[in-house]
BADO-28340 format. One record per residue (C-alpha): residue in one letter; residue number from 1; x, y, z. Coordinates in steps of 0.25 Angstrom, whole numbers, plus 2048, in hexadecimal, padded with zeros to 3 digits. Last residue first. Layout:
REM BADO-28340
<vexmar=A zafi=NUM X=X Y=Y Z=Z> .
...
END
This chain:
REM BADO-28340
<vexmar=K zafi=309 X=F45 Y=A11 Z=EB4> .
<vexmar=L zafi=308 X=F40 Y=A0C Z=EA7> .
<vexmar=T zafi=307 X=F49 Y=A04 Z=E9F> .
<vexmar=I zafi=306 X=F51 Y=A06 Z=E93> .
<vexmar=Y zafi=305 X=F58 Y=9FD Z=E89> .
<vexmar=L zafi=304 X=F64 Y=9FD Z=E81> .
<vexmar=E zafi=303 X=F69 Y=9F0 Z=E7A> .
<vexmar=G zafi=302 X=F77 Y=9EB Z=E7C> .
<vexmar=L zafi=301 X=F73 Y=9DE Z=E81> .
<vexmar=A zafi=300 X=F69 Y=9E5 Z=E8B> .
<vexmar=E zafi=299 X=F6C Y=9F4 Z=E8E> .
<vexmar=R zafi=298 X=F66 Y=9FE Z=E98> .
<vexmar=R zafi=297 X=F62 Y=A0C Z=E99> .
<vexmar=D zafi=296 X=F59 Y=A10 Z=EA5> .
<vexmar=Y zafi=295 X=F4D Y=A19 Z=EA4> .
<vexmar=K zafi=294 X=F46 Y=A24 Z=EAA> .
<vexmar=G zafi=293 X=F51 Y=A2C Z=EB0> .
<vexmar=A zafi=292 X=F57 Y=A2F Z=EA3> .
<vexmar=D zafi=291 X=F4B Y=A36 Z=E9E> .
<vexmar=L zafi=290 X=F46 Y=A2F Z=E91> .
<vexmar=E zafi=289 X=F43 Y=A33 Z=E83> .
<vexmar=S zafi=288 X=F50 Y=A3A Z=E7F> .
<vexmar=E zafi=287 X=F59 Y=A31 Z=E86> .
<vexmar=I zafi=286 X=F52 Y=A25 Z=E80> .
<vexmar=F zafi=285 X=F53 Y=A2B Z=E72> .
<vexmar=A zafi=284 X=F62 Y=A2D Z=E74> .
<vexmar=E zafi=283 X=F64 Y=A1E Z=E78> .
<vexmar=V zafi=282 X=F5B Y=A19 Z=E6D> .
<vexmar=G zafi=281 X=F62 Y=A20 Z=E61> .
<vexmar=S zafi=280 X=F6D Y=A16 Z=E5E> .
<vexmar=Q zafi=279 X=F62 Y=A0B Z=E5D> .
<vexmar=E zafi=278 X=F5B Y=A13 Z=E52> .
<vexmar=L zafi=277 X=F4E Y=A18 Z=E56> .
<vexmar=G zafi=276 X=F40 Y=A16 Z=E50> .
<vexmar=Y zafi=275 X=F39 Y=A19 Z=E5E> .
<vexmar=L zafi=274 X=F32 Y=A0C Z=E61> .
<vexmar=E zafi=273 X=F3D Y=A03 Z=E5A> .
<vexmar=E zafi=272 X=F49 Y=A0A Z=E60> .
<vexmar=I zafi=271 X=F43 Y=A0A Z=E6E> .
<vexmar=E zafi=270 X=F40 Y=9FB Z=E6D> .
<vexmar=K zafi=269 X=F4E Y=9F8 Z=E68> .
<vexmar=S zafi=268 X=F54 Y=A00 Z=E73> .
<vexmar=F zafi=267 X=F4C Y=9F8 Z=E7E> .
<vexmar=I zafi=266 X=F41 Y=9FD Z=E87> .
<vexmar=V zafi=265 X=F3E Y=9F9 Z=E95> .
<vexmar=K zafi=264 X=F34 Y=9FF Z=E9F> .
<vexmar=G zafi=263 X=F29 Y=9FC Z=E94> .
<vexmar=R zafi=262 X=F1E Y=A07 Z=E97> .
<vexmar=A zafi=261 X=F28 Y=A11 Z=E9D> .
<vexmar=L zafi=260 X=F32 Y=A0E Z=E92> .
<vexmar=V zafi=259 X=F27 Y=A10 Z=E87> .
<vexmar=G zafi=258 X=F22 Y=A1D Z=E8D> .
<vexmar=G zafi=257 X=F30 Y=A23 Z=E8F> .
<vexmar=L zafi=256 X=F33 Y=A1F Z=E80> .
<vexmar=P zafi=255 X=F28 Y=A28 Z=E7B> .
<vexmar=P zafi=254 X=F1C Y=A21 Z=E76> .
<vexmar=I zafi=253 X=F1B Y=A1C Z=E67> .
<vexmar=A zafi=252 X=F0F Y=A22 Z=E60> .
<vexmar=G zafi=251 X=F04 Y=A1A Z=E5A> .
<vexmar=P zafi=250 X=F04 Y=A15 Z=E4C> .
<vexmar=E zafi=249 X=EF9 Y=A18 Z=E43> .
<vexmar=M zafi=248 X=EF4 Y=A0C Z=E3C> .
<vexmar=K zafi=247 X=EF1 Y=A09 Z=E2D> .
<vexmar=E zafi=246 X=EE5 Y=A00 Z=E2A> .
<vexmar=E zafi=245 X=EE1 Y=9F2 Z=E28> .
<vexmar=L zafi=244 X=EE2 Y=9EF Z=E37> .
<vexmar=M zafi=243 X=EE8 Y=9E1 Z=E36> .
<vexmar=R zafi=242 X=EF1 Y=9E5 Z=E2A> .
<vexmar=E zafi=241 X=EF5 Y=9F2 Z=E32> .
<vexmar=L zafi=240 X=EF9 Y=9E9 Z=E3E> .
<vexmar=G zafi=239 X=F01 Y=9E0 Z=E35> .
<vexmar=E zafi=238 X=F08 Y=9EB Z=E2E> .
<vexmar=V zafi=237 X=F0B Y=9F2 Z=E3C> .
<vexmar=Y zafi=236 X=F11 Y=9E5 Z=E41> .
<vexmar=T zafi=235 X=F1A Y=9E3 Z=E35> .
<vexmar=E zafi=234 X=F1E Y=9F2 Z=E35> .
<vexmar=L zafi=233 X=F24 Y=9F0 Z=E43> .
<vexmar=P zafi=232 X=F2E Y=9E6 Z=E3F> .
<vexmar=R zafi=231 X=F2C Y=9D8 Z=E41> .
<vexmar=A zafi=230 X=F32 Y=9CE Z=E4B> .
<vexmar=G zafi=229 X=F2A Y=9C1 Z=E4B> .
<vexmar=V zafi=228 X=F1D Y=9BD Z=E45> .
<vexmar=I zafi=227 X=F12 Y=9C7 Z=E41> .
<vexmar=K zafi=226 X=F04 Y=9C1 Z=E3F> .
<vexmar=V zafi=225 X=EF9 Y=9C8 Z=E38> .
<vexmar=G zafi=224 X=EEA Y=9C6 Z=E3C> .
<vexmar=Q zafi=223 X=EDC Y=9C7 Z=E37> .
<vexmar=N zafi=222 X=ED1 Y=9C5 Z=E42> .
<vexmar=D zafi=221 X=EC9 Y=9D0 Z=E3C> .
<vexmar=E zafi=220 X=ECC Y=9D9 Z=E47> .
<vexmar=N zafi=219 X=EDA Y=9D8 Z=E45> .
<vexmar=V zafi=218 X=EE5 Y=9CE Z=E4A> .
<vexmar=L zafi=217 X=EF4 Y=9D1 Z=E4B> .
<vexmar=V zafi=216 X=EFD Y=9C6 Z=E4F> .
<vexmar=I zafi=215 X=F0B Y=9C8 Z=E54> .
<vexmar=T zafi=214 X=F15 Y=9BD Z=E55> .
<vexmar=P zafi=213 X=F21 Y=9BD Z=E5D> .
<vexmar=F zafi=212 X=F23 Y=9B2 Z=E5F> .
<vexmar=G zafi=211 X=F1F Y=9A5 Z=E58> .
<vexmar=R zafi=210 X=F14 Y=99C Z=E52> .
<vexmar=V zafi=209 X=F08 Y=9A5 Z=E53> .
<vexmar=G zafi=208 X=EFC Y=9A1 Z=E4B> .
<vexmar=L zafi=207 X=EF2 Y=9AA Z=E53> .
<vexmar=S zafi=206 X=EEB Y=99F Z=E59> .
<vexmar=A zafi=205 X=EF8 Y=999 Z=E5E> .
<vexmar=A zafi=204 X=EFB Y=9A6 Z=E65> .
<vexmar=L zafi=203 X=EED Y=9A6 Z=E6B> .
<vexmar=S zafi=202 X=EEF Y=998 Z=E70> .
<vexmar=F zafi=201 X=EFC Y=99C Z=E76> .
<vexmar=D zafi=200 X=EF6 Y=9A8 Z=E7D> .
<vexmar=E zafi=199 X=EEB Y=99F Z=E83> .
<vexmar=D zafi=198 X=EF5 Y=996 Z=E88> .
<vexmar=L zafi=197 X=EFC Y=9A1 Z=E8F> .
<vexmar=L zafi=196 X=EEF Y=9A4 Z=E97> .
<vexmar=N zafi=195 X=EEE Y=996 Z=E9A> .
<vexmar=Q zafi=194 X=EFC Y=995 Z=E9F> .
<vexmar=A zafi=193 X=EF8 Y=99F Z=EAA> .
<vexmar=D zafi=192 X=EFA Y=997 Z=EB6> .
<vexmar=A zafi=191 X=F08 Y=99A Z=EB9> .
<vexmar=S zafi=190 X=F05 Y=9A8 Z=EB5> .
<vexmar=K zafi=189 X=EFE Y=9AB Z=EC2> .
<vexmar=E zafi=188 X=F0B Y=9A8 Z=ECA> .
<vexmar=V zafi=187 X=F12 Y=9B2 Z=EC0> .
<vexmar=I zafi=186 X=F07 Y=9BC Z=EC3> .
<vexmar=S zafi=185 X=F08 Y=9BB Z=ED2> .
<vexmar=D zafi=184 X=F17 Y=9BB Z=ED2> .
<vexmar=G zafi=183 X=F18 Y=9C8 Z=EC9> .
<vexmar=H zafi=182 X=F0E Y=9D1 Z=ED0> .
<vexmar=L zafi=181 X=F0C Y=9DC Z=EC6> .
<vexmar=G zafi=180 X=F13 Y=9E9 Z=EC5> .
<vexmar=L zafi=179 X=F19 Y=9E6 Z=EB8> .
<vexmar=G zafi=178 X=F27 Y=9E3 Z=EBE> .
<vexmar=D zafi=177 X=F20 Y=9D9 Z=EC7> .
<vexmar=V zafi=176 X=F1D Y=9D1 Z=EBA> .
<vexmar=I zafi=175 X=F2C Y=9D1 Z=EB6> .
<vexmar=G zafi=174 X=F30 Y=9CC Z=EC4> .
<vexmar=A zafi=173 X=F25 Y=9C1 Z=EC4> .
<vexmar=L zafi=172 X=F2A Y=9BC Z=EB6> .
<vexmar=V zafi=171 X=F38 Y=9BB Z=EBB> .
<vexmar=E zafi=170 X=F34 Y=9B4 Z=EC8> .
<vexmar=D zafi=169 X=F2C Y=9AA Z=EC0> .
<vexmar=R zafi=168 X=F37 Y=9A6 Z=EB8> .
<vexmar=S zafi=167 X=F34 Y=9A3 Z=EA9> .
<vexmar=I zafi=166 X=F39 Y=9B2 Z=EA6> .
<vexmar=N zafi=165 X=F47 Y=9AF Z=EA9> .
<vexmar=K zafi=164 X=F4D Y=9BD Z=EA9> .
<vexmar=N zafi=163 X=F59 Y=9C0 Z=E9F> .
<vexmar=F zafi=162 X=F57 Y=9CF Z=EA0> .
<vexmar=V zafi=161 X=F55 Y=9D2 Z=E91> .
<vexmar=F zafi=160 X=F4E Y=9C6 Z=E8B> .
<vexmar=V zafi=159 X=F47 Y=9C0 Z=E97> .
<vexmar=A zafi=158 X=F44 Y=9CC Z=E9F> .
<vexmar=E zafi=157 X=F41 Y=9D6 Z=E94> .
<vexmar=R zafi=156 X=F37 Y=9CC Z=E8E> .
<vexmar=T zafi=155 X=F30 Y=9CB Z=E9B> .
<vexmar=R zafi=154 X=F2F Y=9DA Z=E9D> .
<vexmar=R zafi=153 X=F29 Y=9DA Z=E8F> .
<vexmar=L zafi=152 X=F1F Y=9CF Z=E92> .
<vexmar=Y zafi=151 X=F1B Y=9D6 Z=E9F> .
<vexmar=E zafi=150 X=F19 Y=9E3 Z=E98> .
<vexmar=T zafi=149 X=F0F Y=9DC Z=E8F> .
<vexmar=A zafi=148 X=F08 Y=9D6 Z=E9A> .
<vexmar=L zafi=147 X=F07 Y=9E3 Z=EA1> .
<vexmar=E zafi=146 X=F00 Y=9E9 Z=E95> .
<vexmar=N zafi=145 X=EF8 Y=9DD Z=E91> .
<vexmar=G zafi=144 X=EF0 Y=9DC Z=E9E> .
<vexmar=H zafi=143 X=EF1 Y=9DA Z=EAD> .
<vexmar=E zafi=142 X=EEB Y=9CD Z=EB0> .
<vexmar=K zafi=141 X=EEA Y=9C6 Z=EA2> .
<vexmar=Q zafi=140 X=EF7 Y=9CC Z=E9C> .
<vexmar=I zafi=139 X=EFE Y=9CA Z=EA9> .
<vexmar=V zafi=138 X=EFA Y=9BB Z=EAA> .
<vexmar=K zafi=137 X=EFE Y=9B9 Z=E9B> .
<vexmar=F zafi=136 X=F0B Y=9BF Z=E9D> .
<vexmar=V zafi=135 X=F0E Y=9B7 Z=EA9> .
<vexmar=R zafi=134 X=F0B Y=9AB Z=EA0> .
<vexmar=S zafi=133 X=F15 Y=9AF Z=E96> .
<vexmar=A zafi=132 X=F20 Y=9B1 Z=EA0> .
<vexmar=P zafi=131 X=F1D Y=9A2 Z=EA5> .
<vexmar=F zafi=130 X=F1C Y=99D Z=E97> .
<vexmar=S zafi=129 X=F29 Y=9A2 Z=E91> .
<vexmar=S zafi=128 X=F30 Y=995 Z=E96> .
<vexmar=Q zafi=127 X=F3E Y=991 Z=E9C> .
<vexmar=V zafi=126 X=F45 Y=99E Z=E9C> .
<vexmar=P zafi=125 X=F53 Y=99B Z=E9D> .
<vexmar=D zafi=124 X=F5C Y=99F Z=EA9> .
<vexmar=D zafi=123 X=F6A Y=9A1 Z=EA4> .
<vexmar=I zafi=122 X=F69 Y=99D Z=E96> .
<vexmar=M zafi=121 X=F5C Y=9A2 Z=E92> .
<vexmar=V zafi=120 X=F5E Y=9AE Z=E9B> .
<vexmar=S zafi=119 X=F6A Y=9B1 Z=E92> .
<vexmar=G zafi=118 X=F61 Y=9B6 Z=E87> .
<vexmar=D zafi=117 X=F65 Y=9C5 Z=E87> .
<vexmar=I zafi=116 X=F5A Y=9CB Z=E7E> .
<vexmar=P zafi=115 X=F5B Y=9D9 Z=E7A> .
<vexmar=M zafi=114 X=F50 Y=9DF Z=E70> .
<vexmar=R zafi=113 X=F5A Y=9E2 Z=E65> .
<vexmar=S zafi=112 X=F52 Y=9DA Z=E5C> .
<vexmar=H zafi=111 X=F5E Y=9D2 Z=E56> .
<vexmar=E zafi=110 X=F66 Y=9D2 Z=E62> .
<vexmar=G zafi=109 X=F5A Y=9CE Z=E6B> .
<vexmar=V zafi=108 X=F56 Y=9C3 Z=E61> .
<vexmar=E zafi=107 X=F64 Y=9BD Z=E61> .
<vexmar=R zafi=106 X=F65 Y=9BD Z=E70> .
<vexmar=W zafi=105 X=F58 Y=9B6 Z=E71> .
<vexmar=H zafi=104 X=F5E Y=9AB Z=E68> .
<vexmar=P zafi=103 X=F6B Y=9AA Z=E6F> .
<vexmar=A zafi=102 X=F64 Y=9A8 Z=E7D> .
<vexmar=V zafi=101 X=F59 Y=99F Z=E78> .
<vexmar=D zafi=100 X=F62 Y=993 Z=E76> .
<vexmar=A zafi=99 X=F65 Y=993 Z=E85> .
<vexmar=P zafi=98 X=F57 Y=98F Z=E88> .
<vexmar=K zafi=97 X=F57 Y=982 Z=E80> .
<vexmar=Y zafi=96 X=F54 Y=97E Z=E72> .
<vexmar=I zafi=95 X=F54 Y=98B Z=E6A> .
<vexmar=G zafi=94 X=F5A Y=98A Z=E5D> .
<vexmar=N zafi=93 X=F52 Y=995 Z=E57> .
<vexmar=A zafi=92 X=F4A Y=98C Z=E4E> .
<vexmar=P zafi=91 X=F4A Y=982 Z=E59> .
<vexmar=D zafi=90 X=F42 Y=98A Z=E62> .
<vexmar=I zafi=89 X=F3F Y=981 Z=E6F> .
<vexmar=P zafi=88 X=F47 Y=975 Z=E6B> .
<vexmar=G zafi=87 X=F44 Y=968 Z=E73> .
<vexmar=D zafi=86 X=F49 Y=965 Z=E81> .
<vexmar=H zafi=85 X=F3F Y=96F Z=E88> .
<vexmar=W zafi=84 X=F3E Y=97D Z=E8C> .
<vexmar=K zafi=83 X=F30 Y=983 Z=E90> .
<vexmar=E zafi=82 X=F24 Y=98A Z=E8C> .
<vexmar=L zafi=81 X=F2C Y=993 Z=E82> .
<vexmar=L zafi=80 X=F26 Y=99D Z=E78> .
<vexmar=G zafi=79 X=F17 Y=99D Z=E7E> .
<vexmar=G zafi=78 X=F10 Y=9A7 Z=E75> .
<vexmar=M zafi=77 X=F0B Y=9B1 Z=E7E> .
<vexmar=V zafi=76 X=F01 Y=9BB Z=E78> .
<vexmar=K zafi=75 X=F02 Y=9CA Z=E78> .
<vexmar=N zafi=74 X=EF5 Y=9D0 Z=E74> .
<vexmar=V zafi=73 X=EF6 Y=9DE Z=E6E> .
<vexmar=N zafi=72 X=EE9 Y=9E5 Z=E6A> .
<vexmar=V zafi=71 X=EEE Y=9ED Z=E5E> .
<vexmar=Y zafi=70 X=EEB Y=9FA Z=E57> .
<vexmar=G zafi=69 X=EEF Y=A04 Z=E62> .
<vexmar=G zafi=68 X=EFC Y=9FC Z=E64> .
<vexmar=Y zafi=67 X=F01 Y=A02 Z=E56> .
<vexmar=L zafi=66 X=F0D Y=A0A Z=E5A> .
<vexmar=E zafi=65 X=F11 Y=A05 Z=E68> .
<vexmar=I zafi=64 X=F0D Y=9F7 Z=E64> .
<vexmar=F zafi=63 X=F16 Y=9F7 Z=E58> .
<vexmar=K zafi=62 X=F21 Y=9FD Z=E60> .
<vexmar=N zafi=61 X=F1F Y=9F2 Z=E6A> .
<vexmar=F zafi=60 X=F20 Y=9E7 Z=E5F> .
<vexmar=V zafi=59 X=F2D Y=9EE Z=E59> .
<vexmar=P zafi=58 X=F35 Y=9EF Z=E65> .
<vexmar=E zafi=57 X=F30 Y=9E2 Z=E6C> .
<vexmar=I zafi=56 X=F33 Y=9D9 Z=E60> .
<vexmar=A zafi=55 X=F40 Y=9D4 Z=E66> .
<vexmar=W zafi=54 X=F39 Y=9D0 Z=E73> .
<vexmar=C zafi=53 X=F2F Y=9C7 Z=E6B> .
<vexmar=H zafi=52 X=F3B Y=9C1 Z=E63> .
<vexmar=S zafi=51 X=F40 Y=9BD Z=E70> .
<vexmar=C zafi=50 X=F33 Y=9B6 Z=E74> .
<vexmar=M zafi=49 X=F35 Y=9B2 Z=E83> .
<vexmar=P zafi=48 X=F29 Y=9BA Z=E88> .
<vexmar=D zafi=47 X=F20 Y=9B4 Z=E7D> .
<vexmar=T zafi=46 X=F19 Y=9BA Z=E71> .
<vexmar=V zafi=45 X=F0C Y=9BA Z=E69> .
<vexmar=Y zafi=44 X=F08 Y=9C8 Z=E66> .
<vexmar=Y zafi=43 X=EF9 Y=9C9 Z=E62> .
<vexmar=L zafi=42 X=EF5 Y=9D6 Z=E5D> .
<vexmar=D zafi=41 X=EE6 Y=9D8 Z=E5C> .
<vexmar=V zafi=40 X=EE3 Y=9E3 Z=E52> .
<vexmar=K zafi=39 X=EDB Y=9F0 Z=E54> .
<vexmar=K zafi=38 X=ED2 Y=9F8 Z=E4B> .
<vexmar=Q zafi=37 X=ECF Y=A06 Z=E4F> .
<vexmar=P zafi=36 X=EC2 Y=A0D Z=E50> .
<vexmar=K zafi=35 X=EC4 Y=A1A Z=E57> .
<vexmar=N zafi=34 X=EBB Y=A1A Z=E63> .
<vexmar=F zafi=33 X=EB5 Y=A27 Z=E65> .
<vexmar=D zafi=32 X=EA7 Y=A23 Z=E61> .
<vexmar=M zafi=31 X=E9C Y=A2D Z=E61> .
<vexmar=M zafi=30 X=E8E Y=A2D Z=E64> .
<vexmar=E zafi=29 X=E86 Y=A39 Z=E64> .
<vexmar=L zafi=28 X=E7B Y=A3A Z=E6F> .
<vexmar=T zafi=27 X=E6E Y=A40 Z=E6A> .
<vexmar=G zafi=26 X=E69 Y=A4E Z=E6D> .
<vexmar=S zafi=25 X=E65 Y=A51 Z=E5E> .
<vexmar=E zafi=24 X=E6F Y=A5D Z=E5E> .
<vexmar=A zafi=23 X=E7B Y=A55 Z=E64> .
<vexmar=A zafi=22 X=E78 Y=A4A Z=E59> .
<vexmar=G zafi=21 X=E79 Y=A53 Z=E4E> .
<vexmar=D zafi=20 X=E7A Y=A62 Z=E50> .
<vexmar=A zafi=19 X=E7E Y=A6B Z=E5C> .
<vexmar=P zafi=18 X=E79 Y=A79 Z=E5C> .
<vexmar=G zafi=17 X=E83 Y=A84 Z=E5C> .
<vexmar=C zafi=16 X=E90 Y=A89 Z=E60> .
<vexmar=I zafi=15 X=E9B Y=A8E Z=E56> .
<vexmar=G zafi=14 X=EAA Y=A8B Z=E5B> .
<vexmar=T zafi=13 X=EAD Y=A87 Z=E4D> .
<vexmar=E zafi=12 X=EB5 Y=A7A Z=E50> .
<vexmar=M zafi=11 X=EB0 Y=A76 Z=E5E> .
<vexmar=D zafi=10 X=EA1 Y=A79 Z=E5A> .
<vexmar=C zafi=9 X=E99 Y=A7E Z=E66> .
<vexmar=V zafi=8 X=E8D Y=A76 Z=E69> .
<vexmar=M zafi=7 X=E7E Y=A79 Z=E6C> .
<vexmar=N zafi=6 X=E73 Y=A6F Z=E6F> .
<vexmar=K zafi=5 X=E66 Y=A76 Z=E6C> .
<vexmar=N zafi=4 X=E5D Y=A7D Z=E75> .
<vexmar=D zafi=3 X=E58 Y=A86 Z=E6A> .
<vexmar=T zafi=2 X=E5A Y=A95 Z=E6C> .
<vexmar=M zafi=1 X=E51 Y=AA0 Z=E71> .
END
């Protein structure tokens, strides 16, 4: 007669026999399936009207696609323009009145190839970036970072590419409606959300931020690196590796169809950056990746972009 022992069959050898170790002793064996991985807090201090922030979208978004698993992303509103007044707003760039913004924006767009028309600042000038920033904060608080990030992207497209005055309530409400939220309600709430915006201003000041775009990476030991302005992908990777003190494994770039479904609008420069393409190869790449009935091809200031149908 055999012992009443715990029996197991070995998956590799196929041999069955008594269990050993914790199973034999009848105890519960504790196991930890959580892979220990350090994470870094990433603070991206930005503003809906920041043209250079629009310009870094291709590189920054690729960085998040590749290394987003290593960072907790926090987008912080910096308060670029409270209101126009008689004095200089940005004398270093020759900006004293709204119309002065248009050629500056156009230059940034031409250099980065993220198109910026700029004529809105002549025809119907944005009076302040605070209203759009307050809406961002309300969405972030009530609906989370993902929808707030999508709202910020739609707002930038509206002002830079499509010449919409994002200081107008009806424009902001329309953008929010496009997210599947109640635009009028959120815009109304945002009028009383200056306290949320002030919290971001205080955070930006505590991080030593003096301009946009600025990205600050802070590790678990409360050490940080600050990256100011437009920088190549390698700079962000180097900063993150310095904070983690280890090499990282990049994630996979999703197929173009997935990127378009998530973002709704994607510009040629973004496709080139994501997939390592030359500008001349973008149209053929799009045709090979997407069904013709799934997207519309458009142009803005000579730059190709596609939208989800």
